[in-house]
PLY file of the C-alpha trace (Angstrom):
ply
format ascii 1.0
element vertex 72
property float x
property float y
property float z
element edge 71
property int vertex1
property int vertex2
end_header
80.82 114.10 103.01
83.03 113.29 105.97
83.27 109.70 104.74
84.65 110.94 101.40
87.13 113.20 103.19
88.21 110.39 105.51
88.68 108.11 102.52
90.81 110.70 100.72
92.87 111.40 103.84
93.44 107.66 104.30
94.55 107.30 100.67
96.90 110.26 101.09
98.52 108.55 104.08
98.86 105.30 102.11
100.54 107.09 99.21
102.94 108.87 101.56
103.90 105.53 103.15
104.37 103.98 99.70
106.60 106.88 98.67
108.69 106.56 101.83
109.19 102.85 101.17
109.94 103.54 97.54
112.70 106.00 98.41
114.34 103.31 100.53
114.05 100.79 97.68
115.54 103.25 95.19
118.65 103.62 97.34
119.16 99.85 97.29
118.30 99.27 93.62
120.68 99.37 90.69
117.98 100.01 88.07
115.86 102.92 89.17
113.90 103.37 85.93
110.79 101.43 86.95
110.97 102.78 90.49
111.20 106.31 89.11
108.11 105.71 86.97
106.26 104.40 90.00
107.36 107.38 92.08
106.10 109.81 89.42
102.75 108.00 89.26
102.40 108.08 93.05
103.32 111.77 93.18
100.69 112.53 90.52
98.09 110.60 92.50
99.13 112.40 95.69
98.69 115.76 93.96
95.25 114.70 92.75
94.20 113.57 96.23
95.50 116.84 97.71
93.46 118.83 95.17
90.33 116.81 95.94
90.81 117.34 99.67
91.27 121.06 99.14
88.13 121.33 96.99
86.11 119.32 99.48
87.33 121.47 102.37
86.46 124.65 100.46
82.99 123.29 99.66
82.34 122.41 103.30
83.61 125.83 104.37
81.09 127.47 102.01
78.29 125.33 103.40
79.20 126.34 106.94
79.02 130.05 106.17
75.63 131.63 106.84
73.72 132.66 103.75
73.89 136.33 103.04
70.71 138.04 101.87
70.68 139.23 98.29
71.27 142.96 97.78
68.57 144.99 96.13
0 1
1 2
2 3
3 4
4 5
5 6
6 7
7 8
8 9
9 10
10 11
11 12
12 13
13 14
14 15
15 16
16 17
17 18
18 19
19 20
20 21
21 22
22 23
23 24
24 25
25 26
26 27
27 28
28 29
29 30
30 31
31 32
32 33
33 34
34 35
35 36
36 37
37 38
38 39
39 40
40 41
41 42
42 43
43 44
44 45
45 46
46 47
47 48
48 49
49 50
50 51
51 52
52 53
53 54
54 55
55 56
56 57
57 58
58 59
59 60
60 61
61 62
62 63
63 64
64 65
65 66
66 67
67 68
68 69
69 70
70 71
């Protein structure tokens, strides 16, 4: 589980670095159409990775909570 989380966190960092570099490239480029498409794709992937991290964190949090006995 921690390996999956580490992998997602690493990918999130990579995407953020790519987006930072892309913003610099967009300032220097005359035709921003392709760069804009790439930025949108990276932002969508970043959102997906963030959602997966959140779900994984919530799942782990539930596992860490002690089981509560069923009410009768």
